[in-house]
Structures are given as structure tokens and as C-alpha cells.
C-alpha positions as CSV (number, residue, x, y, z in Angstrom):
1,M,72.8,128.5,135.0
2,P,73.2,125.5,132.9
3,I,76.4,123.1,133.4
4,Y,78.1,121.0,129.9
5,E,80.4,118.9,130.0
6,F,83.1,119.0,126.8
7,H,85.8,117.2,125.4
8,C,88.5,118.9,123.5
9,T,89.6,116.8,119.9
10,R,92.8,117.6,120.1
11,C,95.0,117.2,123.6
12,Q,91.5,114.6,124.9
13,E,90.9,116.8,127.8
14,R,87.4,116.7,129.4
15,F,86.0,119.2,130.8
16,E,82.9,121.4,132.1
17,E,82.1,125.4,132.0
18,I,79.0,127.2,133.1
19,L,77.5,129.2,129.5
20,R,74.1,131.1,130.0
21,S,73.1,129.4,127.1
22,L,74.3,127.1,124.6
23,E,74.7,129.1,121.1
24,Q,78.2,130.6,123.7
25,A,79.3,126.8,122.9
26,D,81.2,128.2,119.8
27,E,83.5,130.0,122.4
28,V,84.7,127.9,124.0
29,V,88.0,127.2,124.7
30,C,89.4,124.1,125.8
31,P,91.1,125.3,129.9
32,E,94.3,122.4,129.2
33,C,95.6,123.6,125.6
34,G,93.6,127.0,124.3
35,S,92.3,125.0,121.7
36,Q,88.7,125.9,120.4
37,E,88.4,122.2,118.6
38,V,85.7,120.7,121.1
39,D,82.8,119.0,121.2
40,R,80.2,119.6,123.5
41,L,79.4,116.4,125.4
42,Q,75.7,114.1,126.1
43,S,75.3,115.1,129.8
44,G,73.6,112.8,132.1
45,F,71.5,114.1,135.4
46,A,71.5,113.5,139.4
47,T,69.1,113.3,140.8
48,R,68.1,112.0,145.2
49,C,65.6,110.3,146.5
50,A,63.6,111.2,149.6
51,G,65.4,109.4,152.2
52,S,67.8,108.6,150.0
53,G,70.5,107.0,152.6
54,P,71.6,103.3,154.4
55,G,68.5,101.3,155.5
56,P,64.7,100.6,154.0
57,Q,63.2,104.4,153.9
58,S,65.7,104.7,150.8
59,S,62.2,105.8,148.0
60,C,64.2,105.1,144.8
61,G,64.2,101.7,143.7
62,P,62.4,99.3,141.2
63,S,60.4,98.0,144.7
64,S,59.2,101.9,145.3
65,G,57.6,102.8,141.3
66,G,61.2,103.5,140.0
67,F,62.6,102.5,136.2
68,T,64.4,99.4,136.1
């Protein structure tokens, strides 16, 4: 299930929710103040590179054909 990020417009809290579908976003409540006045944020995502770690073995980065 995807994790979505939200921002409460009432108390400015940022939080994450695990939702089965995006349709459930209308039911999200701020855990800080209980408000339903929340906006879904555009989330980034993390990737893991083969051989990631210190040293020249890492396959991430411009020298290995990655995006710059």
C-alpha cells in the first residue's frame, strides 16, 4: 500500500498516511489537531543503487549513466 504525505492547512502539521487507494484521501484527519482540512503533497521517492555505499563500487551517479 502506498504512503501519502499530507499537510494540515489548520495547524501546518506534515504527516504521512498509508492508504489502500487515493479515494480514501477525503477521509484523512490530521493527527495533531483532528482537522479534515488537509492537502495531499507531491511526494518524492527513494531508490537504492547496486553497490551503494562508500567507495568506487557504487553504480549511482553521472559516471555510471545516471541522470545529472
